[in-house]
Residue, then its C-alpha position, 0 to 999 in steps of 0.5 A: m527476490a533473488s540474488a543480484p543478476n549477472l549482467q552478462p549478454d546471455a545471462a536470463p536473470e531470475a529478477v532484476v530491480v531498478r529504481f528511477a530517480g530525478d527531480s519531482g518535476d522530471g516525472m519518475q512516477l510517470t516513468g515508473g508506471q509505465f515500465t510496470l506497464s510494459t513489465a505486466l505485459a511482458g509477463n513478469d511478476l512484479a512490485t513496486f514503491p513509488d518514493f515521494p518527497a514530502e515537501i510539496r515542491a522542493p526547489q528544483g535539484t535539491l536533495f529534498g526534491v528527489s523522487a524515485f520509483q523502484i521496480n522488482f520484477g522477474s520470472t519468480a514470484i516477487e513479493t516485495a520492491g526489492d532490497a537494493p537496485d541492480v540498476l539506477v537511473a539517475m537523471n540530476p546529481a541530487a537523484l545519485k547522491v540521494n539513492l547511490a548508497a542503495l545500489k548493489p555493488g557492481g550495479l549500473i548507473i545511468a546518469d545524465t550528464g547534461e544535469f551535471s552543471k556546476r550549479n546542479l552539483d553545488k545543489a547536490k552538495y557534490e565538490t566535484n562531479p562524481l562522474e569524473d573524480g573516480s569515486l563510482a568505481k565500484w560500479d558501472v557507469l554510463a553517462f551521456d547527455i539525455s538532455a541534449m539527445t532528447m532536445e535533438s529527437v523532438k526538434p522536428f515539433g517546434l517545442g520550447n526548451k521547457e516543454a522538449l525537456r519534459c520529454k526527457n523521462m520519454w526518452t530514458l523510458g525507451l532506453a529501459l524498454w530496450m534494456f529489458d527487451r520490452s515492447r513500446e506499442p502500449i506506451h504508444a497507444w497510451l500517449k496517443q490517448k494521454f495527449a489526444k487534445s495535443p497531438d504534437l505533444a503526442a508525437a513529441n513524446i513518442a519520437a523521444l521514447d523511439a529515440g532512447h530505444a534507438y540509442g540501445e538498438t544502435a549505440e553499440l556500446s562495449g560497456p555496461l549497456r547491454q540487453l537483457h531478457v527476463n523470462p516470464v513468471v509461471t502462472e494459472p491461466g486467468l485474465y491479469r492486470t496491475i493493480t495498486g492498493a487504492e485501486a483494489i480498495s476502490l473496486g473491492l468496495v464496489a463489489g462489496a456494495r454489489l454483494a450487499e445489493l446497496p448502492m454505495f455512497f463515499g464521504g471524503y476528505p483529501i489526505t495524503p495517501a488516502s485521496a486516491i481512493l476518492h479518485h478511483l471511486a469517483r470514476l466508477k458512477e455507473f456501478d451506483v457509487q455517489t462520491f462527496q468531497a467534504e469541507d472536513e474530515i469531521a464532515a466527511i464521516c458523518s455524511a456516510i453514516g447519514a447514508s448508512y442511516a438512509g440505507q446505503l452503504g457509508v464508506t469514508s477514508s483517511s489516513g491517521p490525522g483524519i482518523a484523529l478528527k473521525g473518532e467521535a463520528m466512530g462512536l456515534a456509528i457504534m452507539t447507533e449501530l450502523p454498517l459503515v467502512i473506515v478505510n485508514s491508509q496508514r503513513g507516519g506520525p504522530s500529527t503530520g508526521l511523514p506524509t508520504k512515507t509508510e508506517q503501521s503506527d494507526l493499531y492502537q488507534a484502529v483498535y482501541g482509539r475511541n472514548g467510551d467503550a467502544p469495540m469495532p471490527v479492524i481488519a489489515a490487508r497485506s499487499p495491493a492485491d489482497a486489499f480487494d478481498c479485503a475490501i469486500e470482508a469489510c463490507r460483509i462485516a459491516v452489513g451483516y452485524m450492523t457496525p463500523v469497520m476499519l480496514l487497515t492498509d498503509g502507504y506502501i500498499a495504497n501506492a505499490a503495483e502488483p499483477w492481480k488475477v482478476p477474480d470470478p465475481a461467480s465465485y463470491k458469496p453475495f451478502p444482501a442487506h435486509f430491512l426491517t419493513e413491518r413491526n417486530d413485536g406484534d403491535n411495537l417496533l423494537p429497533y434495538a431488539r437482535d439477531e442470532k449474530g446480535a446485530r439490530p435491525w436496519i430501518k430506512p427512514g420513511t417507512p411506515g410505522l418504522m419510526h425510531r430515535i437514532g443519535g449518540i445517547e445511550k439506548a434502552q434495550g430493544t425499545g431504543h427509548i433514551d435510557y441513562s440507567p445504570a444497569n441498561h448501560q452495563a447491559m448495552t455495553d455488554l451487549r455491543k462488545a459480545k456482538i464484535d466478539g462474536i464475529d465470525v472469522p476464519d481460522q489463522e492459518v500458517c502461510l509457511g512453515e509448520t504449525s509448531g516449532k522454535l520461532v514464528l514470525v506474525g505479521w500483519g499488513s504489508t509486511f507480508g512480503p519481506i517476512h515471506q521471503a526471510v522465512r522462504r529464506a531461512r527455512r532453506k537453510g535449515r531453520d525451524v522457523s515458520h510465518v503467520h500472518v493475521r488478517n483479522i486484527w479485531p476480533l482476533p481467529q479464535n484458534l490463534g492463541p492455541l497456534l501461538k502457544g505451540f511455538e517456542n518463541l514469537l517474533v512480531p516485526e512491525m513498522n512502529t514501536g511494537q503494537f501487535k506485541t502488545v495485543l498479542r501478549d494482552q489477549f493471549l499471555v504469550d511472551a511476543r517480542p517485537l522487531t520494530k521499525t519506524s523510520g518511513q521505510p518498509f522491512a528489508i528482507a535483509e533486515i528480518e533474516a538477521a532477525i531470525e538469525a539471532y534466534f539460531d547463533s547461540v547468543e543468549g538475548n540476542e533477539g528482537g529489538e529496533v531495526e536502525a534506519n536504513d539510508t541505503q534503502l530509501p536515503s534521506p537528505e537529512a543522512i546524507n547532509p546531517 
């Protein structure tokens, strides 16, 4: 992200960070989503981060009920949602209090004075009105009665007070569209479609949107409200769309099933933040996708295993607590050696933990978390757009090696959005599934015979002459008969392990920097953006630092060990207590140091920059460690009111 924009009338900032914040009933996610749409259409690169309250519906106007949506957009490469906002839109006192510390000095506050009543100030624990007591002096403040202006703009449509005030987010969006020189037409079209069955509501919301835009055009304020034009980013030609991680995974799974020439069955159970995958796939039935909402997590994965046994591509999805419930069935899929894709959208844990916050703490669970020796491939997506290719890769490995595969994302990737260049389908090599149709050993059937990759044959039930046993009890080599003998169990354990160890994964590349040097930052998953930007900034200062980001968590790329040993120091930033650091130490005997963060917040670029500088400050023992919770980044009501 670029430095804070110069908010002058003729300035063309490289990047701007805007945060919309309000009560969870104020439609901040919808406002942010539509502002994202208009920003993408304007040709800017962007990254977003929705921040939901953990409570299903906290009392209105309270600190615990604040919902926020942050977007970083600009004319340069954008890889994170930004460290701190340049503009904060606060719809009530609670939204202001929870998010104020994040705002850059000199940034702009847009506040709705209509919500700064004594009652709402009390709910937000304000003793005096911050819009009047001088406490906001280090920021520019634009405060006016958005509520009253919204009510006036929708008066012709005869809405009640409650319905009229629900249009307030559209009024605010209209002002933001004017402020950043965005077109209203796409939002008009979206509102007409959304409220097609209620034309009056569509017209009222459009009127509110237009009124907010007109306010910016006609108010002629001499204060901080100015129109800023952010130039489009230079991009290669192609078809682009904005995509979230959940959407990218869904489309990638469908693409993977098509490349495997298989119908897809998705068995899932609702859980935050994984539920969106079920919602998206349910709308893709025309691509031979069948979705099933099971009664629980165990039924969800078992239904997917059953579909794979029947000759479809079985897929299931959950978050950490649900993945724990699926553990025994994962072992069943490993023992039966059936293809299965398991998507884990990680969140803060353990147990229910932080349902709406992000974390990377399921790595041990993904790599090791099953009874017995039960190896399973693990892939981690680094961004919403990258999740599409990762989903295809998970399907390829599952079908080609007859194994379950876990695909790791997290709450940040699942909910965040970024521009995505829609790829050419012809650029993907098909990997059609092959089913055994006749006996493979003369007059005998060997359902556990193995090909050159170690995969057993896939046999559809009901194929004439190919009846065979399947289940969780140990199978004999080749024949698949039940066999408890020590030598057979040893041999089958070794064969299952060798199959996973032998999976063909690409060699590890260096994302930025050299293949050897003083320091390398090794990341995985959604830490890509802040690591990449921090390393880029450090290299501009002349620091000898590189960035390696690992997609194939298990098995690891064969060249990764020699690559890492070419660096004097290894720093592993991750949103857990150092799980991937431990894996790297175990597998390659390297002195990897952890940089950990478990506050439910993604890394800020500045936090990783500071960790890099510690390796160049000549202070011995000053490297790595734990990043403290940053209450100016994604603040928490608990920190504000201990």
